[in-house]
N, C-alpha and C positions, 0 to 999 in steps of 0.2 A: 503493500501499499503505499500511495506517495505521501510522506511528512512534509513536505515542501509548501510553506503558507506565502513567502516573501521572494520576489525576485529582486536582485541588486544589479544595477548596472553601472559599470563603469563608462565615462563619457568619450575620451579621447581612441580611437580607432575601435568604439564598438557603437556606440550612438552617433558618433560625428568622425567623419574621415579626415585624418590628420597624417599626412604622408609628406613631410617637409621637403626632402632630398629630389624627389622627381619634379614638384611645384615649382621650388626653385631652380633647379637645371632649366627648364623650361622658360622661365622669367629670364635669366642671366645663363646663356648656354655658353658662354665664353669661361665660365669660372668652372671650378671643380667641387660641386657642392656635397659629395661624396665625402670631401675631406672637411670642407667649412660647417656644413649643419650639425655635426658631431661637437665641433667648438663650440655653437652657441647654444645647443640645447643640452646645456652642462648643468654644474651646480650653480652656476649664476642665473639660468633660466628657474630651475629649481625654487631660488628664492621667491620667485615671482609667484607660485605654486603654494609656498609658505606663506604669503602675506607679508614676506618682508620688504621687497621690490616692488615698485610699480614698475612698469615696461621702460621708461624712460632711464630710470635708475640703472635695470640691468642694460639697457643698450649703451650708456656711458660707460659702465665697466667692459663690456666686450669690446669697446672702441678702443679703450687704453689698452686693454690686454693683447689686441688683436689687430694693432693699425695698418697691417699690409692687406686687410681685409674690410676697409674702411666702406667700399664701395656695397660687397655683399651684404655687410652687417645691416648698413641703412636699408637696403634693398628688403631684409628678412624682418625687421623690424616695421617697414611701412606697409608690408603686404602679408603676415602670417595668419592675420585672423581669416582673410579670403580664403585660405585652405579650407576651413574648418567647414564643411560640406555635411548635412545630415543623410545618415545611411538610412535611406526610405525602409529596406528592408530589418534593421534592427527595430526601428520605431514601428513600424506595424508588428513586430512581434511582441514589442512592450505592450501595445494597444489591445493585443490578442491575449496576454497574460492578463488583464485588467476584465476581459470581458469572462476569462475563466476564473473571476474572482480571487487572484491572488493581488496582493499588497506590492508596490512596486516603490523601489527605492534608488537613489543615486550615490555613487561613492567615489568620490573623483580628487584626481591631482590637477588643480586647476585655478588659476588668479582671477582677480577681480573683473581685469578687462575683458578677459575670455567670456566669463560667466555673464556680464554683462551683454556683451556682442551677440551671446547665443541665446540668452532670453527675450533679446528683443527679436529673434528670428526664429525660433522654434519652440513648439508648445510643451518639449517634455519636462521642463522645469516645473511647469503648472499641473503637468497630467501626474506626477510623483506624489505618492504619499508621504515622503520626505528625503531629505538630502544632507549628506555630510560633504561638505566642500573644502578643500584643503585651505584655501588662503585663510578662510573664515576661523579654522580650530588650528593653525599655524601647526601643522603636522601632516606628513606625506606617506601614500603608503611606500613601501611596504611595512611602515612602523605598525605595529599590532596595535597601538593606540587608538588610530584612526577608525580601524573595525570595531573595537570595543565599546567607541564613542555612538557610533553605529546604533549597536545592539541596546546599547543602554539609555540613549536618547529615546529610542521608539519602543523601547520595551520587546525586543526580538528574542527570539531564542535562537541559537546560532545553528543547530540541528535542522530547524525548521526554514533556513536559506540556502538560495543558491546564489552564486556572485559569479559574473562574467567581466573578465579584464583581459586585454591583450596581452598582458605582461606575466608571462608565466611564474616569475617571483610573486609578484601580488595574490594569483590564484593559491600560489601553494602557502602564502601567509593563511590566507582566509581556511583552506583547509586545515591546517594545525589547531585553528581555533575553534573546529567543527563546524565550519561551512563547508557546503559544496561547493568547491572553487574550481570555475571552469575556465581555462585557458582560450580566449575567444579567438577564431582564427577567421571562421565566416560565420555568418548568422545561421545557416542550415547545420553546419558542424557542432555550434553550439546548442541548438535546439534540440537537436538529437542526443547530444550528452545529457543536455538537462532533462529530456524526457518528461515532460512535465503532464502530457496527455496523450 
């Protein structure tokens, strides 16, 4: 018998596509984005998700660290929001979960400006029964405290939750806490592994 009552979604690369290397390679074909993007989406970028930095502060730090990539950094910070596009298939699945009477929650490493941008464009924040967003809590996955915060704030039992995250480490921490953590690769694969109905 299925004991799951709550379905928890990550946002980046689950509900919203976020693929910086191919996106910025198209914008700047002369640049080596395979090298540059990992330098930018680093511990400085994580400070945005932790609510420590706003984007301009992170941009200034990256400009100081990598002056040789000034043009590329300017492009990334000017256009990164635009690459966040709703994954229609996953969103349809979220709505389907609700139609099957599951509670739906969000658990995401996300900054204020991403939250504001996505909330203005897509309905999933309003659809969710609750959300834990890293910048508001000053803690990011895979720190187990952010998972425990979700459980405690909404009175959830770990064994009654399934969690989808594109990052295997994040899914593994969920499993260690008793949540059914599933690494999200495609929506169809995730649905099959969850087997909610």
